[in-house]
C-alpha positions as CSV (number, residue, x, y, z in Angstrom):
1,M,0.0,0.0,0.0
2,C,1.3,3.5,-0.9
3,M,1.4,5.7,2.1
4,F,1.7,8.9,0.0
5,Q,-1.4,8.9,-2.1
6,E,-1.5,12.0,-4.3
7,G,1.3,13.6,-2.2
8,R,-0.5,13.3,1.1
9,L,1.0,11.6,4.1
10,K,-1.7,10.5,6.6
11,H,-0.7,11.1,10.2
12,S,-2.0,7.6,10.9
13,D,0.7,6.2,8.6
14,I,3.6,7.9,10.4
15,G,4.5,4.8,12.4
16,E,4.9,2.8,9.3
17,V,6.9,5.5,7.5
18,W,9.4,5.9,10.3
19,S,9.2,2.4,11.7
20,G,13.0,2.3,12.0
21,Y,12.9,5.2,14.5
22,N,11.9,5.3,18.1
23,K,8.1,6.1,18.3
24,G,8.9,9.0,20.6
25,L,10.7,10.7,17.7
26,H,7.8,10.5,15.1
27,D,6.1,13.7,16.0
28,W,9.5,15.5,16.1
29,L,10.4,14.2,12.7
30,L,7.1,15.3,11.3
31,R,7.6,18.8,12.7
32,L,11.1,18.8,11.3
33,T,9.8,18.2,7.8
34,E,7.5,21.1,8.3
35,E,10.3,23.3,9.6
36,F,12.3,22.8,6.5
37,D,9.2,23.2,4.2
38,L,9.4,19.5,3.0
39,T,5.8,18.9,4.1
40,F,2.9,21.2,5.0
41,E,0.2,20.3,7.4
42,L,-3.4,20.5,6.1
43,P,-5.3,21.7,9.2
44,D,-8.1,19.5,10.6
45,Q,-7.4,16.8,8.0
46,G,-4.8,14.6,9.7
47,V,-2.5,14.7,6.8
48,N,0.6,16.6,5.6
49,L,1.1,17.5,2.0
50,V,4.4,16.4,0.4
51,P,4.9,18.6,-2.6
52,C,7.7,16.5,-4.2
53,L,5.3,13.5,-4.3
54,L,2.3,15.3,-5.9
55,P,1.2,13.9,-9.2
56,E,2.8,15.5,-12.2
57,T,-0.6,16.0,-14.0
58,R,-2.8,18.8,-12.8
59,P,-6.4,18.0,-12.0
60,K,-9.0,19.3,-14.4
61,V,-11.2,22.0,-12.9
């Protein structure tokens, strides 16, 4: 299963993404990605946007 569907990282998948790290560091790692503008939290959605993993094709509006 892809954990980054359409450039979105669900907070519920963080444990799987960083399974090699102590669970106590997961929140810090997420905040670090935000600090360096690697991800952006989408308020009240439980996900972070990962711009480098967004689809290359733009959605039709």
